[in-house]
N, C-alpha and C positions, 0 to 999 in steps of 0.2 A: 578164576586167577590163583595164578601160583605163589605169584609175588603182584608186589610194587614193585616196578624199574623204570629208569629214565638212563639216559645219555648224562655223560658230563663232561662238562666242556674247561676246560684249564684254563692257565692263565699263563702269566710265564714271573709271575710273583708265585707262583704254584713249585717252582724249581727247585732244587739243591745247587750246589757246585760243582755237584757229579752231574749236574744236566733231566737228572729223571725226580720223579712228585715227590721231591719232601715230607717225611715222617710225619707230620699234627695236619697237614692238608687230608688226609686218609680219614680223621675222625671229625672234622671239617666237613666234610663232603654227609659221612653216617647220621651227622646232628641235624644237618637243613636235612635232608632223603626225611629223618625221621618226621620232623617240625613239619615238612610239607607232607607227608601222609597225615597225620592228625589233622591238618586245617582238613586235606579234603576229603574223611571221615566229617568233621564237624565236630572236630575237638579244636580250637582256633583259639589262639593266643590273651581271645579278648574274653571268651567263655575262665580261659581257666584266668584268668584276671578277677574276672566278676564273680566270679565263685574263689578264689584263693584257694587254688593247689597247681602243681606244676607237675613235671616230672623231675625224678632227681638220678644220678647213676651214684652208681657205687664200684661198679669197675669197667672198664674198658680197655677191651684191647684187641690190637691187629697181627694179623699173621701174615708177613710180606711176600711172597711167591713167586713175583715177576716186577720186573722194574716197570713202572707206568713214564713212559715218553710224552712231551707237551703237546705231540704228532701225534700219540693215540687215540683211538676212537674205545671206551672204555664205557660201560653202562653198570651200574649198581641195582642191585636186589635187593630186595631188603622184605622180610622175614619172619612171626611170634616162631622162636624154639624154645621156648617157653616159659606157662604164666600160672601164676593161681587161677579158682574157677571165677573166685570176684576184681580177676583183671591189677591185683592189688601189689603183687612184684613179676618182675617179667621180665626176659632174659629175651633182647630182639639182633636178630645174625644180617649184616650188610656181604654181600657177596659182588665185588667189585671183577668184572671179566673181558677180556676184550674180543674185538668182533668176531674171534674166531673162535670163542666163548670156554676161551684160556681162564684160571682163574688166577687174576693176578695179585690179590688179598681176602683175607675175610675179618670183617670187624664182629667182637664179640658185646653187646651190650646189656648189664645186670642193671633195672632200677624199678623203682617202686613212684609211689606218687606223694607229694612232699606238702602239707596245708603251710602257704607261705605267711601267714598270720602268726600259727603257733610255732612255726618251725619245727615243727614237728610231720612221724610218716602220715595219710591219712589214712583212717580205715574206721568206717568201710566207705573207699572211693565212692565217687557222684556216678548216678544211672548210666550218666555221658561216661563214661570216661569208658564202661561197662559197652554199654550201647556200639563204640566205637571197636573200644579191642577181641569183642567179643568175630568182630567181620573183618578185621586183620588176616591177610592171607599164614597159614601153618606151614613150618618144616618141616621135609618129610620125614624126619627125625623129632617131633615136638613132643612136649615131654608136660603133662598138667602135674603144676606142680601143690 
């Protein structure tokens, strides 16, 4: 598997006054795709709640390359670009591409895992995190932190 991919559906509410997808929607699609991927890898919200941990974001950035309109067919492709060997810190990259495979936007997210009771970073991370992120597709320029 080279990346986790899926087609995105846009709603009227996703548009801005210029009739293209508004900037914050890109971030929402990235967050939704990350959670769907983690769920698919067995790292469910139920497990996170029961073991008192969850992802925390330090930086999120989107570079917009091509406008997206309501009727466009867009696919989101997600990979890990950077990660510590213990999966405690990571960078995930989402590429939004149209049906001609032209890049419309790139979202980069730097994050870690937080203990939801102590409100501190988790170290070491539970095995379930390491197991899930070890099978996450890596970018071509992947860097081990």
